[in-house]
C-alpha positions as CSV (number, residue, x, y, z in Angstrom):
1,M,123.9,224.4,-33.6
2,K,120.4,225.3,-35.0
3,K,121.8,228.6,-36.2
4,L,124.7,226.9,-37.9
5,V,122.3,224.4,-39.7
6,A,120.0,227.3,-40.7
7,F,123.0,229.3,-42.0
8,A,124.3,226.3,-44.0
9,L,120.8,225.6,-45.4
10,C,120.6,229.3,-46.4
11,L,124.0,229.1,-48.1
12,L,122.9,225.9,-49.9
13,L,119.7,227.5,-51.1
14,C,121.6,230.6,-52.3
15,A,124.2,228.5,-54.1
16,S,121.5,226.4,-55.8
17,F,119.6,229.5,-56.8
18,L,122.7,231.1,-58.3
19,Y,123.6,227.8,-60.1
20,C,120.1,227.5,-61.6
21,S,120.0,231.1,-62.7
22,K,123.3,230.6,-64.7
23,K,122.1,227.4,-66.4
24,E,121.4,227.8,-70.1
25,E,117.8,228.0,-70.9
26,A,116.3,225.8,-73.5
27,P,116.0,227.6,-76.7
28,K,112.7,229.2,-77.2
29,E,110.7,228.3,-80.3
30,E,111.0,231.2,-82.7
31,S,110.0,231.6,-86.2
32,I,113.0,231.0,-88.4
33,A,113.9,234.2,-90.2
34,T,114.7,233.6,-93.8
35,T,116.8,235.8,-96.0
36,P,114.7,236.9,-99.0
37,G,115.9,235.7,-102.3
38,D,117.3,237.8,-105.1
39,I,115.1,239.7,-107.5
40,V,114.9,236.9,-110.0
41,E,114.1,234.2,-107.4
42,I,111.4,236.3,-105.9
43,A,109.8,237.1,-109.3
44,A,110.0,233.5,-110.4
45,A,108.4,232.3,-107.1
46,D,105.7,235.0,-107.1
47,G,103.5,233.7,-109.9
48,R,102.5,237.1,-111.3
49,F,105.7,237.5,-113.3
50,T,106.1,234.4,-115.5
51,T,106.3,236.5,-118.7
52,L,108.8,238.9,-117.1
53,V,111.0,236.0,-116.0
54,K,110.8,234.4,-119.4
55,A,111.8,237.8,-121.0
56,V,114.7,238.3,-118.5
57,E,116.0,234.8,-119.4
58,A,115.6,235.5,-123.2
59,A,117.5,238.8,-122.8
60,G,120.3,237.2,-120.9
61,L,119.8,239.4,-117.8
62,V,119.3,236.7,-115.2
63,E,122.9,236.9,-113.8
64,T,122.7,240.7,-113.8
65,L,119.5,240.8,-111.8
66,K,120.8,238.1,-109.5
67,G,123.9,240.2,-109.0
68,E,124.8,242.3,-105.9
69,G,122.8,245.4,-106.9
70,P,121.0,246.9,-105.3
71,F,118.4,247.4,-107.9
72,T,114.8,248.8,-108.0
73,V,112.7,246.9,-110.5
74,F,109.4,248.2,-111.7
75,A,108.0,244.8,-112.6
76,P,105.2,244.4,-115.1
77,T,102.8,241.6,-114.3
78,D,101.7,238.9,-116.8
79,D,98.5,241.0,-117.3
80,A,100.6,244.0,-118.1
81,F,102.4,242.0,-120.9
82,G,99.0,240.8,-122.0
83,K,98.1,244.5,-122.9
84,L,100.8,244.6,-125.5
85,P,99.6,244.3,-129.1
86,P,99.2,240.7,-130.3
87,G,102.5,239.2,-131.5
88,S,104.6,242.0,-130.1
89,L,106.0,239.9,-127.2
90,D,107.1,237.2,-129.6
91,G,108.7,239.9,-131.7
92,L,110.5,241.2,-128.6
93,I,111.7,237.8,-127.6
94,A,113.2,237.4,-131.0
95,D,114.9,240.8,-130.9
96,V,117.2,240.4,-127.9
97,P,118.8,243.9,-128.1
98,Q,115.5,245.6,-128.1
99,L,114.1,243.3,-125.4
100,K,117.1,244.0,-123.2
101,N,116.7,247.7,-123.6
102,I,113.0,247.6,-122.6
103,L,113.8,245.4,-119.6
104,L,116.7,247.6,-118.4
105,Y,114.3,250.6,-118.7
106,H,112.3,249.0,-115.9
107,V,115.4,249.0,-113.6
108,V,116.7,251.8,-111.5
109,P,120.1,251.5,-109.8
110,G,119.9,251.5,-106.0
111,K,117.2,250.4,-103.6
112,V,114.4,253.0,-103.8
113,M,111.6,252.2,-101.4
114,A,108.1,253.5,-102.0
115,A,108.4,256.2,-99.4
116,D,111.3,257.6,-101.5
117,V,109.8,257.0,-104.9
118,V,106.9,259.3,-104.2
119,K,109.4,262.1,-103.5
120,L,110.9,261.9,-107.0
121,A,109.7,263.4,-110.3
122,T,112.1,261.3,-112.4
123,A,114.7,258.5,-111.9
124,A,117.5,257.5,-114.2
125,T,117.3,253.9,-115.3
126,V,120.0,251.3,-115.8
127,L,119.4,251.8,-119.6
128,G,120.1,255.5,-119.2
129,P,117.0,257.5,-120.0
130,E,114.9,258.6,-117.1
131,I,111.4,257.4,-116.1
132,A,108.7,259.9,-115.1
133,I,107.2,259.5,-111.7
134,A,103.9,261.1,-110.8
135,T,101.2,260.9,-108.2
136,T,97.6,261.1,-109.3
137,P,95.0,263.2,-107.5
138,E,93.6,259.9,-106.1
139,G,97.1,259.2,-104.6
140,A,98.2,256.4,-107.0
141,V,101.8,256.5,-108.1
142,T,102.6,256.1,-111.8
143,I,105.8,255.3,-113.7
144,N,105.6,256.6,-117.2
145,G,101.8,256.3,-116.9
146,A,101.9,252.7,-115.6
147,T,100.2,252.4,-112.2
148,V,102.2,251.0,-109.3
149,L,100.0,248.2,-107.8
150,V,102.2,246.8,-105.1
151,T,105.3,248.3,-103.5
152,D,108.3,247.3,-101.5
153,I,108.7,243.6,-102.2
154,E,112.2,243.3,-100.7
155,A,114.9,241.2,-102.1
156,K,118.4,240.6,-100.9
157,N,119.7,242.7,-103.8
158,G,117.0,245.3,-104.0
159,V,113.3,245.9,-104.2
160,I,110.4,245.2,-106.6
161,H,107.5,247.5,-107.3
162,V,104.7,245.9,-109.3
163,I,103.3,247.9,-112.2
164,D,100.3,247.3,-114.5
165,A,101.9,248.1,-117.9
166,V,105.1,247.6,-119.8
167,I,106.9,250.9,-120.1
168,L,108.9,251.6,-123.3
169,P,112.1,253.7,-123.5
170,P,112.2,256.7,-125.7
171,P,113.6,256.1,-129.2
172,P,117.3,256.8,-129.5
173,P,118.2,260.3,-130.7
174,A,118.5,260.7,-134.5
175,Q,122.0,261.0,-135.7
């Protein structure tokens, strides 16, 4: 009889162990992973790109840069726009076609991360003409002479690399 009670107790313990091991565990507290915003949302939220966002809005490029992409944007900071000659930004805002061309010259189709940028000598822009990519002897990367300050700010539709100057496209060929 003692053996039967011990056997029953053993079965009961095994059954309760199996039952407990199959119970759902309470969810562990984890950080909530958020999907990054699109290029325009990230630039607007960053604080270093208020002039760029204003220019993108004036040029009618918001929907384009919120689009599927992917895009690589070499984004000039507010300080970069501040290096332009006095009054030139207001002139650009008033000349939408020229502003649009300048902004599209800062955009490369595809998502080109910093590790890939440094392997390139040039890259075709959305505007068409290529930008020149170089690495200085000190290891800094430049885009048409503008220094890349921050790399790989990922967006859901591409990537942003921060640059310290506004780059200008070459003049259109004479006809």
